[in-house]
C-alpha positions as CSV (number, residue, x, y, z in Angstrom):
1,X,-30.3,-41.6,-57.3
2,X,-28.7,-40.0,-60.4
3,X,-27.8,-42.0,-63.4
4,X,-24.4,-41.9,-65.1
5,X,-25.9,-39.9,-67.9
6,X,-27.5,-37.3,-65.5
7,X,-24.1,-36.9,-63.8
8,X,-22.3,-36.4,-67.2
9,X,-24.8,-33.8,-68.2
10,X,-24.5,-32.1,-64.8
11,X,-20.8,-32.0,-65.3
12,X,-21.2,-30.2,-68.6
13,X,-22.8,-27.3,-66.7
14,X,-20.1,-27.4,-64.0
15,X,-17.5,-26.9,-66.7
16,X,-19.2,-23.6,-67.6
17,X,-18.7,-20.4,-65.7
18,X,-21.5,-19.1,-63.6
19,X,-22.4,-16.6,-66.3
20,X,-22.3,-19.2,-69.0
21,X,-24.6,-21.5,-67.0
22,X,-27.0,-18.6,-66.6
23,X,-26.8,-17.9,-70.4
24,X,-27.6,-21.6,-71.1
25,X,-30.5,-21.7,-68.7
26,X,-32.1,-18.4,-69.9
27,X,-31.8,-19.1,-73.6
28,X,-32.7,-22.8,-73.3
29,X,-35.9,-21.8,-71.5
30,X,-36.8,-19.3,-74.2
31,X,-35.9,-21.8,-76.9
32,X,-38.1,-24.5,-75.5
33,X,-41.0,-22.0,-75.0
34,X,-40.8,-21.2,-78.7
35,X,-41.5,-24.8,-79.7
36,X,-44.7,-26.8,-79.8
37,X,-45.2,-29.6,-77.4
38,X,-44.2,-32.4,-79.8
39,X,-41.0,-30.6,-80.9
40,X,-40.1,-29.8,-77.3
41,X,-39.8,-33.6,-76.6
42,X,-36.8,-33.7,-78.9
43,X,-35.0,-31.0,-77.0
44,X,-35.6,-31.9,-73.4
45,X,-32.7,-31.4,-71.0
46,X,-32.0,-35.1,-71.1
47,X,-31.4,-34.8,-74.9
48,X,-28.5,-32.3,-74.4
49,X,-25.3,-34.2,-75.3
50,X,-22.7,-31.5,-75.3
51,X,-22.3,-27.8,-74.5
52,X,-19.2,-26.0,-76.0
53,X,-17.9,-22.5,-75.4
54,X,-17.6,-20.6,-78.7
55,X,-15.6,-17.6,-77.6
56,X,-15.1,-16.0,-81.1
57,X,-18.8,-16.0,-81.8
58,X,-19.7,-15.1,-78.1
59,X,-22.1,-18.0,-77.7
60,X,-22.5,-21.6,-76.5
61,X,-22.9,-24.4,-79.0
62,X,-25.6,-26.7,-77.5
63,X,-25.7,-30.2,-79.1
64,X,-28.7,-32.6,-78.8
65,X,-29.0,-36.3,-79.2
66,X,-30.9,-36.0,-82.5
67,X,-27.8,-34.5,-84.1
68,X,-29.1,-30.9,-84.1
69,X,-27.2,-28.1,-82.4
70,X,-27.9,-24.5,-81.8
71,X,-25.8,-21.4,-80.9
72,X,-27.1,-19.7,-77.7
73,X,-26.0,-16.1,-78.0
74,X,-25.3,-13.6,-75.2
75,X,-28.1,-11.4,-76.4
76,X,-30.6,-14.2,-75.5
77,X,-31.2,-15.4,-79.1
78,X,-30.3,-18.7,-80.7
79,X,-29.7,-19.9,-84.1
């Protein structure tokens, strides 16, 4: 059974186009793989609070519960 929070986070991805969803998944995976195991806990999927399209910068702004956010760029990088 899904929690309300899981449904809200799932809806964030639904609002993205298929290509944007793929971009998020690919860069998110690389981003997590670049972190140590302790750091990774802060950025688990359950910690994503918002994903915004940033058309002028050709990226997605991914916000986390700890207040941090990152830009996930179409070239597969983040910053």
